[in-house]
C-alpha positions in Angstrom: -0.1 -0.1 0.0 1.3 3.3 -1.0 1.0 5.4 2.2 0.9 9.3 2.1 1.7 11.3 5.5 0.7 14.7 6.1 3.1 16.4 8.4 2.0 19.7 9.9 4.1 21.9 12.1 5.2 25.7 12.1 8.9 24.8 12.8 10.7 24.1 9.4 13.3 21.8 11.5 10.7 19.3 12.5 9.3 19.3 9.0 12.3 18.9 7.6 13.9 16.1 10.1 10.9 14.2 10.6 9.9 14.3 6.9 13.4 13.1 6.0 12.8 10.1 8.2 9.5 9.2 6.9 10.5 9.5 3.6 13.6 7.2 3.9 11.0 4.3 5.2 9.4 4.5 2.0 6.5 6.9 2.7 5.0 9.8 0.5 5.4 12.9 2.6 3.2 16.2 2.3 3.8 19.2 4.4 1.8 22.3 6.0 3.0 25.0 8.1 -0.5 25.9 9.7 -3.7 24.7 10.3 -5.4 26.6 7.3 -3.0 24.9 5.0 -3.3 21.6 6.7 -7.1 21.7 6.1 -6.5 22.4 2.3 -3.7 19.8 1.7 -6.0 17.0 3.6 -8.7 17.7 1.0 -6.4 17.8 -2.1 -4.1 15.0 -0.9 -6.4 12.7 1.1 -3.2 11.4 3.4 -3.8 8.0 5.3 -2.3 9.5 8.1 -1.7 13.3 9.5 0.8 14.1 12.3 -0.2 17.6 13.3 1.5 19.9 15.8 -1.1 21.5 18.5 0.2 25.0 18.7 0.4 26.9 15.3 -0.2 30.1 14.0 -3.6 31.4 11.7 -5.3 28.1 13.0 -4.1 25.8 15.8 -4.2 22.0 15.5 -7.0 21.3 17.3 -9.5 23.5 15.3 -7.6 22.1 11.9 -8.5 18.6 13.2 -12.4 19.4 13.9 -12.5 20.6 10.3 -10.8 17.6 8.9 -13.0 15.4 11.0 -16.1 16.9 9.1 -14.8 15.9 5.8 -16.7 12.7 4.7 -13.8 11.3 2.5 -11.3 11.7 5.3 -13.3 9.8 8.1 -10.8 6.9 7.9 -7.8 9.1 8.1 -5.6 8.4 11.2 -4.9 12.1 13.1 -2.1 12.1 15.5 -0.8 15.2 17.2 2.5 16.2 18.2 2.5 17.7 21.6 5.1 19.0 24.2 5.5 17.0 27.7 3.0 17.9 30.3 0.6 19.7 27.9 -2.3 17.1 29.4 -4.8 19.9 28.3 -3.5 19.5 24.6 -4.0 15.9 24.6 -7.6 15.9 26.2 -8.7 18.7 23.8 -7.0 16.6 20.9 -9.2 13.6 21.6 -12.3 15.7 21.8 -11.6 17.2 18.5 -11.4 13.5 17.0 -7.9 12.6 17.1 -6.6 9.3 17.3 -3.3 9.3 19.3 -0.5 11.7 20.2 3.2 11.6 20.0 5.1 13.5 22.9 7.8 15.9 21.7 10.8 15.9 21.6 10.7 12.5 20.0 13.7 10.4 18.4 13.4 9.8 14.9 13.4 6.1 15.5 10.7 6.0 17.9 8.6 8.3 15.7 8.7 5.9 12.8 7.8 3.0 15.3 5.0 4.8 16.2 3.8 5.6 12.8 4.1 2.0 11.8 1.9 0.9 14.8 -0.5 3.8 13.7 -0.5 2.4 10.3 -1.1 -1.2 11.1 -4.8 0.0 11.4 -5.1 0.5 7.6 -3.8 -3.0 6.7 -6.5 -5.2 4.7 -9.0 -6.6 7.0 -8.7 -10.3 8.0 -10.9 -12.4 5.7 -12.8 -13.7 9.0 -13.5 -10.5 10.9 -14.8 -12.5 13.8 -11.2 -13.6 14.7 -8.8 -11.0 15.7 -5.0 -11.8 15.8 -2.5 -9.8 17.7 0.9 -11.2 18.3 0.2 -14.2 20.7 -3.3 -13.2 21.6 -6.4 -14.6 19.4 -10.0 -13.1 20.1 -12.7 -15.2 18.4 -15.6 -13.0 18.9 -18.4 -15.5 17.8 -17.4 -18.0 20.4 -16.3 -15.6 22.9 -12.9 -17.2 23.3 -9.5 -15.8 24.2 -6.3 -17.7 23.3 -3.1 -16.4 24.7 0.3 -18.1 23.9 -1.8 -21.4 22.6 -3.7 -21.5 26.2 -7.5 -20.6 26.6 -8.7 -17.9 28.9 -12.0 -17.8 30.0 -13.4 -14.1 30.3 -16.6 -13.0 31.9 -18.5 -11.2 29.2 -17.9 -7.5 30.1 -14.1 -8.3 30.1 -14.4 -9.9 26.9 -16.3 -7.1 25.1 -13.9 -4.6 26.7 -11.2 -6.1 25.4 -12.6 -7.2 22.0 -13.4 -3.4 21.6 -9.7 -2.3 22.6 -8.0 -4.7 20.5 -10.1 -4.1 17.6 -7.6 -0.8 16.9 -4.4 -1.2 18.6 -2.8 2.0 19.6 -6.2 3.8 19.3 -7.5 5.7 22.4 -11.0 4.8 23.1 -12.5 7.3 25.5 -14.4 6.6 28.7 -17.6 7.6 27.1 -17.2 5.5 24.2 -16.5 2.6 26.0 -19.3 2.8 28.6 -21.4 3.2 25.6 -20.0 0.5 23.3 -19.6 -2.2 26.1 -22.4 -1.2 28.7 -24.7 0.6 26.4 -28.0 1.3 28.3 -28.1 -1.8 30.3 -27.1 -0.1 33.8 -25.9 3.1 35.1 -22.4 2.4 35.6 -19.5 4.8 36.3 -15.9 5.1 35.4 -14.6 3.0 38.1 -16.5 0.1 36.6 -13.9 0.4 33.7 -10.8 0.7 35.8 -12.0 -2.6 37.6 -12.4 -4.5 34.4 -9.2 -3.0 32.9 -7.2 -4.3 36.2 -8.3 -7.8 35.8 -7.8 -7.8 32.3 -4.0 -6.8 33.0 -3.9 -9.5 35.5 -5.1 -12.2 32.8 -3.9 -10.7 29.8 -0.7 -8.8 30.8 0.1 -5.5 32.2 1.8 -4.1 29.2 -1.1 -4.7 26.8 -3.2 -1.8 28.3 -2.3 1.8 28.6 -4.1 4.5 30.6 -4.3 7.8 29.0 -4.8 10.3 31.9 -8.1 12.2 31.9 -9.1 10.5 28.5 -9.5 6.6 28.6 -7.5 3.6 27.7 -5.7 2.0 24.6 -4.3 -1.4 23.9 -0.8 -1.7 23.1 0.6 -4.5 20.7 
């Protein structure tokens, strides 16, 4: 698959360095220097991935993300933000605007490329049998409500299974608490955020602590 990446930042050095490293991996890289230009380039180029800074002149990354998310033909485009360390507000605002993930600056080129590859795994062609999800040593069979980890079957209560199945459906994507509650619990009962935390803790014990990452103030994601 020919992957096109839109890189948006008002710092020329970042555009040059990050752009070079991504191009070296075989990706087609298009650049923009602010949010307004980013929206125009996104419409024209239709990239599979957008890496965008938050703080930019003319139009910041948050507003640009919101506008891009309203373009029907870009609904499947993955958007990840570049944020400085400690900018919790930017991260939360970014997810609210429709971002899929964030990358913390400063970031080493190899780490960035690795992150990009993880994000782009979501674009791979769907498995013929969508009811079976395979991630490393983990196999999730949605039809049979069955989990196999390292060739050993694990029995999970229904809600734990559904939570794992949701998070593992898009490795690396951060699922907000509201989305988790809606998709796993729906209108069954009124449950609080602690319910999710308890189920995540149980999954960590059974599947592995490293598989689940907490994103402060936002939600959880599955890490493959």
